Every structure is written in structure tokens, then in C-alpha cells.
C-alpha positions as CSV (number, residue, x, y, z in Angstrom):
1,X,36.1,-153.3,14.5
2,X,37.7,-153.0,17.9
3,X,37.4,-154.5,21.1
4,X,38.1,-154.1,24.6
5,X,38.8,-156.5,28.1
6,X,39.7,-154.8,30.9
7,X,39.0,-156.8,34.5
8,X,39.6,-155.8,38.2
9,X,40.1,-159.6,40.2
10,X,39.3,-157.6,43.4
11,X,35.7,-156.5,41.5
12,X,36.8,-152.7,40.8
13,X,34.8,-151.8,38.1
14,X,36.2,-148.2,37.7
15,X,39.5,-150.2,37.4
16,X,38.0,-152.5,34.9
17,X,36.9,-149.9,32.4
18,X,40.1,-147.7,32.9
19,X,41.0,-146.8,29.3
20,X,37.5,-147.9,27.8
21,X,36.6,-145.0,25.8
22,X,33.3,-144.5,23.1
23,X,32.5,-147.9,23.6
24,X,29.3,-149.0,21.1
25,X,28.6,-152.1,23.3
26,X,29.4,-153.3,27.0
27,X,29.3,-156.8,28.2
28,X,29.5,-156.9,32.3
29,X,30.8,-160.1,33.9
30,X,30.4,-159.8,36.8
31,X,30.1,-161.5,40.7
32,X,27.1,-162.4,42.6
33,X,27.6,-159.6,45.4
34,X,28.1,-157.0,43.6
35,X,26.6,-157.1,39.9
36,X,23.3,-154.8,40.5
37,X,25.8,-152.2,41.9
38,X,28.1,-153.1,38.8
39,X,25.5,-152.4,35.9
40,X,24.0,-149.3,38.0
41,X,27.7,-148.1,38.2
42,X,28.6,-149.3,34.5
43,X,25.1,-146.9,33.1
44,X,26.6,-144.4,34.9
45,X,29.8,-143.9,33.4
46,X,28.7,-144.8,29.7
47,X,24.9,-143.5,30.1
48,X,22.9,-145.0,26.8
49,X,25.2,-147.2,25.4
50,X,23.9,-150.7,24.9
51,X,24.9,-153.0,27.3
52,X,23.8,-156.8,28.4
53,X,25.4,-158.2,31.3
54,X,24.9,-161.8,33.8
55,X,26.9,-163.2,36.8
56,X,30.0,-165.2,35.7
57,X,33.7,-165.8,35.1
58,X,35.3,-163.8,32.2
59,X,38.6,-164.2,30.3
60,X,41.2,-163.0,28.5
61,X,44.5,-164.6,29.0
62,X,43.9,-164.7,32.2
63,X,40.2,-166.1,33.9
64,X,38.6,-163.8,36.3
65,X,36.8,-165.7,39.2
66,X,35.4,-163.6,41.4
67,X,35.6,-159.6,40.4
68,X,34.5,-158.1,36.9
69,X,34.9,-158.2,33.3
70,X,34.2,-155.7,31.2
71,X,34.0,-156.7,27.5
72,X,33.1,-153.9,24.9
73,X,33.1,-153.6,21.2
74,X,33.8,-150.1,19.1
75,X,34.6,-148.5,16.2
76,X,32.5,-150.3,13.4
77,X,29.4,-152.0,14.7
78,X,26.5,-151.2,14.5
79,X,24.7,-152.6,18.0
80,X,20.9,-152.4,19.5
81,X,20.5,-154.2,22.8
82,X,17.5,-155.3,24.2
83,X,15.4,-158.2,26.8
84,X,13.0,-160.9,26.7
85,X,11.3,-161.5,30.1
86,X,9.6,-164.4,31.6
87,X,11.5,-166.7,29.8
88,X,10.6,-170.0,32.2
89,X,6.9,-169.2,31.6
90,X,6.0,-167.4,27.7
91,X,9.5,-166.0,26.3
92,X,7.4,-165.7,22.9
93,X,5.2,-163.2,24.9
94,X,8.1,-160.4,24.0
95,X,9.4,-161.3,20.5
96,X,8.3,-158.4,18.9
97,X,11.0,-156.6,20.3
98,X,13.7,-158.9,19.1
99,X,11.9,-158.2,15.2
100,X,11.9,-154.9,15.8
101,X,15.7,-155.1,16.4
102,X,16.0,-157.5,13.6
103,X,14.6,-155.1,11.2
104,X,16.7,-152.1,12.6
105,X,20.1,-153.8,12.8
106,X,19.1,-155.1,8.9
107,X,22.0,-157.2,9.1
108,X,22.8,-160.8,7.7
109,X,24.1,-164.3,8.2
110,X,28.0,-162.2,6.5
111,X,27.7,-159.3,9.0
112,X,25.9,-159.9,12.1
113,X,25.9,-161.9,15.2
114,X,23.3,-162.0,18.2
115,X,24.7,-162.3,21.1
116,X,22.7,-163.8,24.2
117,X,22.9,-164.4,28.3
118,X,20.5,-166.3,29.5
119,X,18.7,-167.0,33.0
120,X,17.2,-170.7,32.4
121,X,15.1,-172.3,30.3
122,X,17.5,-172.5,27.4
123,X,16.4,-174.9,24.9
124,X,12.6,-172.9,24.6
125,X,14.3,-169.5,24.8
126,X,16.5,-170.8,21.6
127,X,13.7,-171.7,20.1
128,X,12.1,-168.4,20.3
129,X,15.0,-166.3,19.9
130,X,15.9,-168.1,16.4
131,X,12.4,-168.4,15.0
132,X,13.3,-164.9,14.8
133,X,16.7,-164.9,13.6
134,X,16.2,-168.0,11.0
135,X,14.8,-165.4,8.7
136,X,18.0,-163.5,8.4
137,X,20.1,-166.2,8.4
138,X,21.4,-164.1,12.1
139,X,23.7,-166.7,13.8
140,X,24.1,-166.6,17.7
141,X,26.5,-167.2,20.4
142,X,25.8,-167.6,24.0
143,X,25.9,-169.1,27.2
144,X,23.6,-169.3,30.5
145,X,25.0,-166.8,33.5
146,X,24.7,-167.5,37.7
147,X,22.0,-166.0,39.9
148,X,19.1,-166.2,38.1
149,X,20.1,-162.6,36.9
150,X,20.6,-160.7,33.7
151,X,20.7,-157.2,33.0
152,X,20.3,-155.0,30.2
153,X,21.4,-151.2,29.0
154,X,21.2,-150.8,32.7
155,X,18.7,-152.7,34.3
156,X,18.9,-156.3,36.1
157,X,15.9,-158.8,35.6
158,X,15.3,-161.6,36.6
159,X,13.6,-164.9,34.2
160,X,15.3,-163.4,31.4
161,X,17.6,-163.8,28.5
162,X,19.4,-160.5,27.4
163,X,20.9,-160.3,23.6
164,X,22.9,-157.7,21.8
165,X,22.5,-157.9,18.2
166,X,26.2,-157.2,16.5
167,X,26.5,-155.9,13.0
168,X,30.4,-155.5,11.7
169,X,30.4,-152.5,9.5
170,X,33.8,-153.4,8.2
171,X,33.9,-157.1,7.6
172,X,32.4,-160.6,8.3
173,X,31.4,-162.6,11.1
174,X,30.9,-166.5,11.8
175,X,29.9,-167.8,14.6
176,X,32.0,-171.9,15.6
177,X,31.3,-174.4,18.1
178,X,33.8,-176.6,19.3
179,X,33.3,-180.4,20.8
180,X,36.5,-182.4,22.2
181,X,34.5,-185.9,22.9
182,X,33.5,-188.8,20.7
183,X,31.5,-191.5,20.9
184,X,32.5,-194.1,23.2
185,X,32.0,-197.8,21.8
186,X,29.0,-198.7,20.8
187,X,26.4,-197.6,23.7
188,X,23.3,-196.8,22.2
189,X,20.1,-195.9,24.9
190,X,16.4,-195.2,25.3
191,X,15.9,-192.8,27.7
192,X,12.4,-192.6,29.9
193,X,11.0,-192.2,33.2
194,X,12.2,-188.5,32.2
195,X,10.9,-185.7,33.7
196,X,11.7,-182.4,31.4
197,X,11.1,-179.6,33.7
198,X,13.8,-180.7,36.4
199,X,16.3,-182.2,33.5
200,X,15.5,-185.6,35.5
201,X,17.1,-188.8,33.4
202,X,15.5,-191.9,35.2
203,X,16.0,-194.6,33.0
204,X,18.1,-195.9,30.1
205,X,16.7,-199.0,28.2
206,X,14.5,-199.7,31.2
207,X,17.5,-199.4,33.8
208,X,18.2,-197.0,36.2
209,X,20.8,-194.1,34.7
210,X,22.5,-194.1,38.0
211,X,22.9,-197.9,37.2
212,X,23.9,-198.1,33.9
213,X,26.7,-194.9,34.1
214,X,28.1,-196.8,36.6
215,X,28.7,-200.3,35.3
216,X,30.0,-199.0,32.4
217,X,32.6,-196.5,33.8
218,X,33.1,-198.5,36.9
219,X,32.7,-195.5,39.3
220,X,31.4,-195.1,42.8
221,X,28.1,-193.0,42.9
222,X,30.2,-189.9,44.3
223,X,32.9,-190.3,41.7
224,X,30.0,-189.4,39.3
225,X,30.1,-185.8,39.1
226,X,33.5,-185.7,38.5
227,X,33.4,-188.8,35.3
228,X,31.2,-186.5,33.5
229,X,33.9,-183.8,32.3
230,X,35.8,-186.9,30.9
231,X,32.2,-189.0,29.8
232,X,29.3,-186.7,29.6
233,X,26.3,-188.4,27.5
234,X,25.7,-186.9,23.7
235,X,22.3,-186.7,21.8
236,X,22.6,-187.1,18.2
237,X,21.1,-184.5,16.0
238,X,21.5,-185.5,12.4
239,X,25.7,-184.9,12.1
240,X,26.0,-182.6,15.4
241,X,25.7,-184.7,18.6
242,X,24.4,-182.4,21.4
243,X,26.3,-183.3,24.7
244,X,24.6,-183.6,28.1
245,X,26.2,-183.2,31.6
246,X,25.3,-184.8,34.7
247,X,24.6,-182.1,37.3
248,X,23.4,-184.4,40.2
249,X,22.6,-187.9,41.2
250,X,19.2,-188.6,42.6
251,X,18.6,-191.4,44.2
252,X,18.7,-193.9,40.7
253,X,18.1,-191.4,38.9
254,X,20.7,-188.5,37.1
255,X,19.4,-184.7,36.7
256,X,21.4,-183.5,33.9
257,X,22.3,-179.8,32.9
258,X,20.3,-180.3,29.7
259,X,16.5,-181.4,29.3
260,X,15.8,-185.0,28.1
261,X,12.8,-186.3,27.6
262,X,11.0,-189.8,26.4
263,X,12.3,-192.1,23.9
264,X,15.5,-190.1,22.8
265,X,18.1,-192.3,21.5
266,X,21.4,-191.0,23.8
267,X,24.9,-192.0,23.6
268,X,28.1,-192.4,25.5
269,X,31.0,-190.2,25.6
270,X,34.6,-190.1,25.9
271,X,37.4,-186.8,26.4
272,X,39.2,-186.8,23.0
273,X,42.7,-185.1,22.2
274,X,41.7,-182.0,23.1
275,X,44.8,-179.9,22.8
276,X,44.6,-181.7,18.7
277,X,41.1,-180.8,18.5
278,X,41.6,-176.9,19.9
279,X,44.8,-176.5,17.5
280,X,42.0,-177.9,14.8
281,X,39.9,-175.2,15.6
282,X,42.7,-172.7,15.7
283,X,43.7,-173.5,12.6
284,X,40.2,-173.7,10.6
285,X,39.9,-170.1,12.2
286,X,42.6,-168.7,10.6
287,X,42.1,-170.4,7.3
288,X,38.3,-168.8,7.4
289,X,40.1,-165.3,8.3
290,X,43.4,-164.3,7.2
291,X,42.6,-160.8,9.4
292,X,40.6,-161.0,12.5
293,X,39.5,-158.0,14.7
294,X,38.3,-160.0,17.9
295,X,37.2,-163.4,18.8
296,X,34.5,-163.8,21.8
297,X,33.8,-167.0,23.1
298,X,31.7,-168.7,25.4
299,X,33.4,-171.7,27.4
300,X,31.9,-174.3,29.7
301,X,31.9,-174.2,33.0
302,X,33.5,-178.0,32.8
303,X,35.6,-177.5,30.4
304,X,37.0,-174.6,32.5
305,X,37.2,-177.4,35.2
306,X,39.1,-180.0,33.5
307,X,41.2,-177.9,32.0
308,X,42.3,-176.0,34.8
309,X,42.6,-179.7,36.5
310,X,44.7,-180.7,33.6
311,X,46.9,-177.7,34.0
312,X,46.1,-176.2,30.8
313,X,43.7,-173.5,30.9
314,X,46.7,-170.8,30.8
315,X,48.2,-172.7,27.1
316,X,44.3,-172.5,25.7
317,X,44.2,-169.1,26.7
318,X,47.1,-168.2,25.5
319,X,46.4,-170.2,22.4
320,X,43.4,-168.8,21.2
321,X,44.7,-165.0,22.2
322,X,47.6,-165.6,19.4
323,X,44.4,-165.5,17.3
324,X,44.2,-161.7,17.9
325,X,41.9,-159.6,20.6
326,X,40.1,-162.8,22.1
327,X,37.7,-162.8,25.7
328,X,35.2,-164.4,27.0
329,X,32.7,-166.0,29.3
330,X,32.7,-169.7,31.4
331,X,29.1,-170.3,31.0
332,X,26.8,-172.8,33.1
333,X,25.3,-174.2,29.1
334,X,26.8,-172.9,25.8
335,X,24.4,-171.5,22.8
336,X,24.9,-171.9,19.1
337,X,22.0,-170.8,16.8
338,X,19.0,-172.8,18.1
339,X,21.4,-175.5,20.2
340,X,21.7,-175.1,23.7
341,X,25.0,-177.5,24.7
342,X,27.0,-178.6,27.7
343,X,30.1,-178.9,28.0
344,X,31.4,-177.0,25.2
345,X,32.9,-173.9,23.5
346,X,31.1,-171.3,21.3
347,X,32.6,-167.9,19.5
348,X,31.9,-165.7,17.1
349,X,34.8,-164.2,15.0
350,X,35.1,-160.9,13.6
351,X,37.2,-159.8,10.3
């Protein structure tokens, strides 16, 4: 298979799709003002081609912040694209669509990936989707877009998740997740006074969460929202750590980008040597895939801000491009199989 990436910093869709012929899947990454118009135009240009889209930044070796990016797969893939609606209420209501698509694509762990773009309620959505995918051991990579909208096959949806099942007809696929954080000290917290609906973290070990965070890291309230780039919380899941970043301060509580429940055990994380970690990820991918057709990734917005602040984003994209044809989305949350994570990178590699 092959991967196409086209972009326009000014939001000119015709410019972005220049040279795109016979696509088998199109992923549209647009801006809030032009998203719906781009969805409509894309369907006119490539009628009946499976497509998914969301509002968000895109990249290959450069980042498209406010324009439009188009990623397409062609020459050697089978694809089906669809949508699950009412994700804030009952995404399982539409699960038969996914079950039919999985049956149609007839894929497996080694040759098929599910890519999704979501509006929200990610943890519930992923549990729903993965209940079907796990029967075939199909991996998932995806993320959350902006603006509460996604698109699928030329239509715009609110409160939904758009997904594409992609089967590589000429080789393997494999999903990866990269974590650039490690545990800080021996801090261990029991969460309480949480508000699951609003992702609120009220207390840690019975003390207001804001106070705990400030006392350990010696930061002002104003500095909390940037300190989370270096020191998010973590929830331990077996041998894996789920990163939980802070969205805002709410009184003495902290609102997070991921749900925290009463009695969850949390740790505090610190930024590791991200340059070395990225190089190790690239080395592992090369070891697993001597021949690479394409890499599609989702990088967290906070990683993008951190890398940009440290003048590393350009170097990072060039290092990833050295793997082969690399393109992706800057997301507001990353998806890896049935896990909703923050401040991470997830990707799928095609042989």
C-alpha cells in the first residue's frame, strides 16, 4: 500500500488534494471554519470513496495549524468506513454497523487496523468499539478532534465517532504507543470527590487536589496548566501507565482531560529524555519492519506544544519521516486499542 499527504496552509482543499488519484481511503483534517464545506467538496471530488474526517492540525514534515491536510491510502488496501452515533449516550446502539464492517473486511491482528476520530466520551466509545475488534484481535489507533464534529463518507456528524477499517493486502500492520513520562518519586494517591461526568478530580489522599499538586511541585495556580506538560498524573493499569493531564483549575479541584474515578490509584509523572525515547521507538519500528510502506500517527496537542516550546517539533517530524512516509493528526486525546490516553503518541505502521 501507499500513503498520500497533501496540505494547504490557507485551507485550499483543491491544493491539498493535488496529485491524489484513485484513493481507497481519505482522511480529512480541517479547521473549524471550513470543515463542513471541505467535507462536502471532498465527496464531490471523490464520490463513494470511503472517508473519515475531523477538525484538527495535521503534519508530515511540517505542521498544518489552521489550513487543511489530507491523508489517503491507496494501491493495496481494502477499506470500509462508518460512524457510531450518540456517543455521549449510547454508542452501543449502533454497534451492528461495526460488526458488519468487521465481517466484511475479514481482517486479523497482522493485517488490519481500525483508525477512529472521536467527538468525546472516549473511554466509553473505545470500550464499545473494542468489544467487537477484540474478537478478531484487530488493533485500534485514533484520537479526539476539535469542535464536537466528525465526518464519515461525505456527511458531518455531531456526538459521534467515525472509523475506518483498513486491511493491508500486501503486508503486516502493527500499532504502537509511545510514553515519554516516568514515575516521579514514590508518590501514591487515592482519588476521591471525583465527578466522572466532568472529569473532575477533587481530592488526593483526602487533601484538595490543587493543593497537593502545588505543594509537591512548588508552582502557582497560574502555572499548573503549563506544569502538566512536564508533570501529569498517571493511572497504573497492570504494566502500563495511563497518562492523565490537567485541563483546568476548578476551585480547589482539578479538571482533567481523562476521567478519574473515586478510589483510583494515581501516581505523579515527570518528563523523561524524550529525544532518546523517540529514537528508541523508531529503532523498535525499524527492527519490526525492515520494509515500511507508511506510518500514520496521532500526537497529543500537549506533546506538540512541549516539542514546539523546546524547538524539537521539526526535528521530531524529520526523524519520523526517515522511517518512510509518515503523516498524522494532532489530537486532544489518543486512542490505543481500548485505552484512552493523554500526552502520548499512538501510531500504526504498514509493511
